[in-house]
N, C-alpha and C positions, 0 to 999 in steps of 0.2 A: 276082621277082628276089631278095628277101630270103631266101626259102626256099633258094635256091641256095647261100647262105653259111651256112645253119643258123640264121638269125635269125628272129624272129617275123614272120609275114606282115603284121601290122598296124603295123609301125613307121612313124612319120611320115617324110616325105621328108627333112627336115633331119637326123634321126637316121641314116637310111641314108647320106646324104652324109658325115656325120661318121665313120661306121664305115668307109666306103670310103676316105676319106682316111687313116685310121689304118692300114688294111690296106695301102694303097699305100706308106705310109711304112715299114711293116715289111718289105714285099717289097723295097723299094729298099735297105734296110740289109742284107738277106740277100744281094742281088746284089752289093753292094759287098764283102761278106765272101767272095764266090765261090760262093754257093749259087744256082743257077739252077733254077727250077721250070718245065721245059719242058711245054707242053701236049701237043705231039706230037713227042717227042724223035727218033723215027725219021725225021721229016721236017725238023724245025727244026735239029737238030744231032746227026746220027747218031754222031758221035764224042764226045759229051758224057760226062764222067766222073761228073757229079752225077746221082744218081737222085732224082726227086721223093719227098718223104715222104708217107706215106699219111695 
């Protein structure tokens, strides 16, 4: 799972959880500002104006 986020594979579980909470906080702030990162925009919101950043 850590590799999916570009993190070292040998992170201890508490560090993974800490990083996931930080990432969730960041995504929440982005969504509050109007940036939505759709996983499948053509299905989830075909009329979305926000394109996910690479």
